[in-house]
C-alpha positions as CSV (number, residue, x, y, z in Angstrom):
1,M,23.7,-4.1,37.3
2,P,21.1,-1.5,38.2
3,G,19.6,0.2,35.2
4,A,21.1,-2.3,32.7
5,A,17.8,-3.8,31.8
6,A,16.2,-0.4,31.1
7,D,19.2,0.6,29.0
8,A,19.0,-2.6,27.0
9,A,15.3,-2.1,26.3
10,L,16.0,0.5,23.6
11,S,16.7,-0.8,20.2
12,S,18.1,0.9,17.0
13,P,16.1,3.4,15.2
14,A,14.3,2.3,12.1
15,A,15.5,5.4,10.3
16,E,18.7,7.3,10.7
17,D,17.4,10.9,10.3
18,S,15.5,12.6,13.2
19,S,12.6,14.1,11.3
20,T,9.1,13.8,12.7
21,G,8.3,11.2,10.0
22,S,11.0,8.8,11.1
23,T,10.0,5.8,13.1
24,Y,11.9,4.1,15.9
25,I,11.5,0.6,17.5
26,F,10.8,0.8,21.2
27,D,10.8,-1.9,23.9
28,L,10.4,-0.1,27.2
29,P,8.7,-1.6,30.3
30,S,6.9,0.7,32.7
31,L,9.5,3.0,34.2
32,P,9.6,6.1,36.4
33,L,8.5,8.9,34.0
34,G,11.7,10.9,34.3
35,M,13.8,7.8,33.4
36,A,11.5,6.8,30.5
37,L,11.9,10.3,29.1
38,K,15.6,10.0,29.3
39,R,15.5,6.7,27.4
40,Y,13.2,8.4,24.8
41,N,15.8,11.2,24.4
42,D,18.7,8.8,24.1
43,L,17.0,7.0,21.3
44,T,15.3,9.7,19.3
45,R,17.5,12.7,20.1
46,H,14.4,14.8,20.6
47,S,14.5,17.2,23.5
48,V,11.7,17.2,26.1
49,L,11.5,20.3,28.3
50,Y,9.6,20.2,31.5
51,E,9.5,21.3,35.2
52,S,11.0,18.5,37.3
53,H,8.0,18.5,39.7
54,L,5.7,17.5,36.9
55,V,7.2,14.0,36.6
56,E,7.9,13.3,40.3
57,G,6.1,10.2,41.5
58,K,4.7,9.4,38.0
59,T,5.2,6.2,36.0
60,A,5.4,6.0,32.2
61,A,3.2,3.6,30.3
62,P,5.0,0.6,28.7
63,L,6.0,1.3,25.1
64,R,6.7,-1.5,22.7
65,G,6.6,-1.3,18.9
66,R,7.4,1.0,16.1
67,Y,6.4,4.7,16.5
68,T,7.2,8.2,15.4
69,P,8.7,10.4,18.1
70,A,5.5,12.3,18.6
71,A,3.4,9.1,18.9
72,A,5.9,7.5,21.2
73,L,5.9,10.4,23.6
74,D,2.1,10.5,23.7
75,R,2.0,6.9,24.6
76,L,4.6,7.3,27.4
77,L,2.5,10.1,28.9
78,Q,-0.7,8.1,28.9
79,G,-2.3,8.3,32.4
80,S,0.3,10.8,33.7
81,G,-2.0,13.8,33.5
82,L,0.6,15.5,31.2
83,A,0.5,16.4,27.6
84,A,3.3,17.1,25.1
85,N,3.4,20.1,22.8
86,F,6.0,20.0,20.0
87,V,7.3,23.6,19.6
88,T,9.9,22.6,17.0
89,P,10.2,19.4,15.0
90,R,12.7,18.0,17.5
91,S,11.7,19.7,20.8
92,A,8.6,19.3,23.0
93,T,7.4,20.8,26.2
94,L,5.3,19.0,28.9
95,A,2.6,20.5,31.0
96,A,-0.4,19.3,33.1
97,V,-3.7,18.9,31.3
98,Q,-6.8,20.6,32.8
99,A,-9.5,18.2,33.9
100,G,-12.0,17.9,31.1
101,H,-10.0,20.1,28.7
102,E,-7.3,19.7,26.1
103,A,-5.7,23.0,27.1
104,L,-2.5,22.9,29.1
105,A,-3.0,23.9,32.7
106,T,0.4,25.4,33.4
107,R,0.3,27.5,30.2
108,P,-3.2,28.2,29.0
109,E,-2.1,29.3,25.5
110,T,0.7,26.7,24.9
111,G,-1.4,25.0,22.2
112,S,-2.0,28.1,20.2
113,A,0.0,28.8,17.0
114,A,1.3,32.0,18.5
115,Q,2.6,30.3,21.6
116,R,4.2,27.5,19.6
117,R,6.0,30.1,17.4
118,Y,7.2,32.0,20.4
119,D,8.4,28.9,22.2
120,G,10.4,27.8,19.2
121,R,11.9,31.3,18.7
122,M,12.7,31.5,22.4
123,Q,14.5,28.2,22.4
124,Q,16.5,29.1,19.3
125,R,17.7,32.4,20.7
126,I,18.6,30.8,24.0
127,A,20.6,28.0,22.2
128,W,22.4,30.7,20.2
129,A,23.3,32.6,23.3
130,L,24.6,29.5,25.1
131,C,26.8,28.8,22.1
132,T,28.5,32.2,22.3
133,G,31.5,33.2,24.3
134,A,32.3,31.8,27.7
135,A,28.9,30.0,28.0
136,R,29.7,27.7,25.1
137,T,31.6,25.3,27.4
138,A,28.3,24.7,29.3
139,W,26.5,23.5,26.1
140,S,27.2,19.9,26.8
141,E,25.7,20.1,30.3
142,R,22.1,19.8,31.5
143,I,21.0,23.4,32.2
144,A,17.9,24.3,34.2
145,L,16.6,27.9,33.6
146,R,14.0,30.0,35.3
147,F,13.3,33.5,34.1
148,N,10.8,36.2,33.3
149,V,10.3,38.1,30.1
150,N,10.2,41.8,31.0
151,G,8.4,44.8,29.4
152,A,11.2,45.3,27.0
153,H,10.7,41.6,25.9
154,R,14.1,40.6,27.3
155,I,15.1,37.8,29.7
156,D,15.0,39.1,33.3
157,D,15.6,37.7,36.8
158,V,17.3,34.6,35.3
159,A,18.2,31.8,37.6
160,V,20.6,29.1,36.4
161,R,21.2,25.6,37.8
162,I,23.9,23.3,36.4
163,A,24.3,20.4,38.8
164,S,27.3,18.9,37.1
165,R,29.1,22.2,36.6
166,P,28.0,24.9,39.1
167,D,31.1,26.9,38.2
168,M,29.6,27.6,34.8
169,E,26.4,29.1,36.2
170,P,27.7,32.7,36.2
171,A,28.8,32.6,32.6
172,V,25.4,31.2,31.5
173,K,23.5,33.8,33.5
174,Q,25.6,36.5,32.0
175,A,25.0,35.2,28.4
176,L,21.2,35.1,28.9
177,D,20.5,38.1,31.1
178,G,18.9,40.8,28.9
179,L,18.6,38.5,25.9
180,L,16.0,39.8,23.5
181,L,13.2,37.2,22.9
182,G,10.5,39.4,21.3
183,V,6.9,40.1,22.2
184,P,5.4,37.1,24.1
185,P,1.8,36.0,23.3
186,A,-0.9,37.5,25.5
187,G,-1.5,35.6,28.7
188,M,1.8,33.7,28.7
189,K,2.4,32.3,32.2
190,Q,5.6,33.5,33.9
191,P,8.2,32.7,35.1
192,V,9.3,30.5,32.3
193,V,11.1,27.2,33.3
194,L,13.2,25.4,30.8
195,L,15.5,22.3,30.9
196,V,18.1,22.6,28.2
197,R,19.5,19.2,27.3
198,A,20.4,19.4,23.5
199,G,24.1,19.4,24.1
200,E,23.9,16.6,26.6
201,Q,22.2,14.6,23.9
202,G,25.0,15.2,21.4
203,E,23.5,18.0,19.4
204,D,26.0,20.6,18.1
205,C,25.6,24.3,18.7
206,P,23.4,26.0,16.1
207,S,25.5,27.8,13.5
């Protein structure tokens, strides 16, 4: 059955908690990068946020052995031209790496402490908004977001895509439109593109 071998390649975690110090046993062959990231998410319950075009046509490196989530993700991305930045202990963003530099090409200041703090706060506030009111029913779906942060430091021009539940897109848009995110770091590239998958991976709404 198509996909069965790839699904079977993931074994049980070596530790039950999902902290960054936990290790997991991986047995993944080389796969399309998007598929490999999905298998990584299924095992570790760590969210990986990225623009879909970044992984198109790319193949993940094979991954076999015991690794922490951060080390495993780094190995999956070897040779892809992408780098991971953990903005929270259980959430990472992907971006292209500039040739000859460690900086991320799509967001020059992503690696800075200020950017990491802002990304973490932004994701927390978006998660809280999605778990409030009518938008809560969309929490279990994969939600693609594209928006700007305006001069009032609020979400503006938000576009929502929920392939599995397009009927929920207006509720999510209403929940996020005008959401206060705070002052962004200088030079932050816009628009912001996020793929929200926490609920799809079984995580509960934040309390």
